[in-house]
N, C-alpha and C positions, 0 to 999 in steps of 0.2 A: 601802380597808379601812374598815369601819364598826364601831363598838362599840355594842352594844345591851345595856341593863341591864333585865332582865326582873324584874318584881316591885317596880319602883321606887316604885309607888304606896303600898307598905307603909312606905316610909322617910320620915322627917321631912325638911324642907328642908335642914337642916344635914347630916344623914346622906347625903343625895343629893350635896351638894357634896363631902364628904369621899370618898365612894365613887367618884365620877366622877374626881376627881383621882388617887386611889390606883390605879384601874384604867387610867389613862392613863400610869402609871409614875412619878408624882410621889412623892418620898419623904415619909414622915410629917413629918419636920422642915420640909420646904418647904411642906407643906399647912398646918401650924401657923403658919408665918410668913405665908403668903398670907391666911389666914383670921383671924389674930389669936387663935389657940388654943394652949393648951399641948400638949406631946407626949402627956401622959396623956389629955387630952380627945380628941385625934385618935384614940388607941388605943381609947378607950371608944366613940366613935361608930362606928368600924369594926367592933368586936366586936358592938355593938348591931345594926348593919345586917346583919351575917352571921347573927345570931340570927333575924332576920326573914325569912331565906331568899331573898335576891335572887340572880339568876344573871347572869353576864356572857357574852354571845355575841359572838364576833368574826365578822363577815361579810366574807369575802374573795372578790372577784370572780374567776371562773375564769380570765379573761385574765391576771390578775397572776401566776397560777401556770403560765401557758402551757397551759391546758386548753381554751381556746376560740380561735377564729380572730379576725382583725381585724374582721370584720363584726359579730360578737357583742360585741366590745369597745365599739363605738359605742353599741349598744343598752343595755348595762349601765352605761356611764359617764355 
């Protein structure tokens, strides 16, 4: 599985860090701890990034869902 963030070029470096961690499932409290930010700063960065209209796309290979054969698995992986 791959995670693609479309529109990332619209985000500041710090917004990119926060959004990436958030979309990977990291809690806001943990993001703050890792980046040395307060919870309110993390929330502000997430809201600012959402306002800039980024999109998250999850790319799941067909083989992981049982939709393609083993030969195709090698090509995709």
